[in-house]
C-alpha positions as CSV (number, residue, x, y, z in Angstrom):
1,X,19.8,26.7,-7.9
2,X,16.9,27.2,-5.5
3,X,17.6,23.8,-4.0
4,X,21.0,25.0,-3.1
5,X,19.6,28.2,-1.5
6,X,16.8,26.6,0.5
7,X,19.0,23.8,1.6
8,X,21.7,26.3,2.6
9,X,24.2,24.0,0.9
10,X,26.1,25.1,-2.2
11,X,27.1,21.4,-2.8
12,X,23.6,20.1,-2.6
13,X,23.3,19.8,-6.4
14,X,26.5,19.4,-8.4
15,X,26.9,20.7,-11.9
16,X,26.6,17.2,-13.5
17,X,23.3,16.7,-11.7
18,X,22.0,20.1,-12.8
19,X,23.0,19.4,-16.5
20,X,21.4,16.0,-16.3
21,X,18.2,17.6,-15.1
22,X,18.3,19.9,-18.0
23,X,19.0,17.2,-20.5
24,X,18.7,13.4,-19.9
25,X,16.2,13.5,-17.1
26,X,14.4,16.7,-18.0
27,X,12.5,15.3,-21.0
28,X,10.9,12.3,-19.2
29,X,9.9,14.7,-16.4
30,X,7.6,16.5,-18.9
31,X,6.5,13.4,-20.8
32,X,9.1,13.4,-23.6
33,X,10.9,10.0,-23.9
34,X,13.1,10.7,-27.0
35,X,15.0,13.8,-25.8
36,X,18.0,14.5,-23.7
37,X,20.6,12.3,-25.5
38,X,22.2,12.4,-28.9
39,X,21.2,8.9,-30.1
40,X,19.7,7.3,-33.2
41,X,16.0,7.8,-33.3
42,X,16.0,10.5,-30.7
43,X,15.2,14.2,-31.4
44,X,18.5,15.8,-32.3
45,X,18.3,19.1,-30.3
46,X,21.5,20.6,-29.2
47,X,23.3,24.0,-28.8
48,X,26.8,25.4,-29.0
49,X,28.1,27.8,-26.4
50,X,30.7,30.5,-26.6
51,X,33.2,29.0,-24.1
52,X,35.6,31.8,-24.8
53,X,33.4,34.2,-22.8
54,X,34.8,35.4,-19.4
55,X,31.9,33.7,-17.6
56,X,33.7,30.4,-18.3
57,X,37.1,31.1,-16.7
58,X,39.1,30.1,-14.9
59,X,39.3,26.5,-15.7
60,X,42.0,24.7,-13.7
61,X,40.5,21.3,-14.0
62,X,37.9,19.8,-16.4
63,X,35.1,19.7,-13.9
64,X,35.3,23.4,-13.5
65,X,34.2,24.0,-17.0
66,X,31.1,21.9,-16.4
67,X,30.4,24.0,-13.3
68,X,30.7,27.2,-15.3
69,X,28.3,25.9,-17.9
70,X,25.8,24.9,-15.1
71,X,26.0,28.0,-13.0
72,X,27.1,30.8,-15.4
73,X,25.9,29.6,-18.8
74,X,23.0,31.7,-19.9
75,X,21.1,32.0,-23.2
76,X,23.4,34.9,-24.0
77,X,26.3,32.5,-24.3
78,X,24.4,30.3,-26.9
79,X,25.8,30.8,-30.4
80,X,24.0,28.1,-32.4
81,X,21.0,25.9,-31.9
82,X,19.7,22.8,-33.7
83,X,16.2,21.4,-33.2
84,X,15.4,18.0,-34.6
85,X,18.6,18.2,-36.5
86,X,17.8,21.5,-38.2
87,X,19.8,24.6,-37.4
88,X,17.5,27.3,-36.1
89,X,20.1,29.8,-34.7
90,X,23.4,30.5,-36.3
91,X,26.0,32.8,-34.7
92,X,23.3,34.2,-32.5
93,X,20.9,35.0,-35.3
94,X,17.5,33.2,-35.3
95,X,16.9,31.7,-38.7
96,X,13.3,30.5,-38.4
97,X,11.5,33.5,-36.8
98,X,11.3,37.1,-38.0
99,X,12.5,38.6,-34.7
100,X,11.4,42.1,-35.5
101,X,7.9,41.0,-36.3
102,X,7.8,38.8,-33.2
103,X,8.9,41.7,-30.9
104,X,6.2,44.0,-32.4
105,X,3.5,41.3,-32.0
106,X,4.5,40.7,-28.3
107,X,4.5,44.4,-27.7
108,X,1.0,44.8,-29.2
109,X,-0.4,41.9,-27.2
110,X,1.2,43.2,-24.0
111,X,-0.4,46.6,-24.5
112,X,-3.8,45.0,-25.2
113,X,-3.5,43.0,-22.0
114,X,-2.4,46.0,-20.0
115,X,-5.2,48.1,-21.3
116,X,-7.8,45.3,-20.8
């Protein structure tokens, strides 16, 4: 999104380019060669979005939905997540981490850092 702002051109990066950067070409950019595509032998990481949310309307043509996902899709619209083929979030609930414990730990560490 910053490229669009600094270039003063809202069309500088289209939604398909942005989503490709987050998926297919994002992995190799950080040294991961088996991510960004659902293919045999690749890490099966994917997510499901709540497309019924008002952030994803209106849709008058198929490319509009892609634009909504690229520009309005936030982590709050993610309902389910799979990592390496294993579901780790179901209906917005994290299955692999004790969220209450994690929050308490983060709070304690932040207080230590702030005091230090």
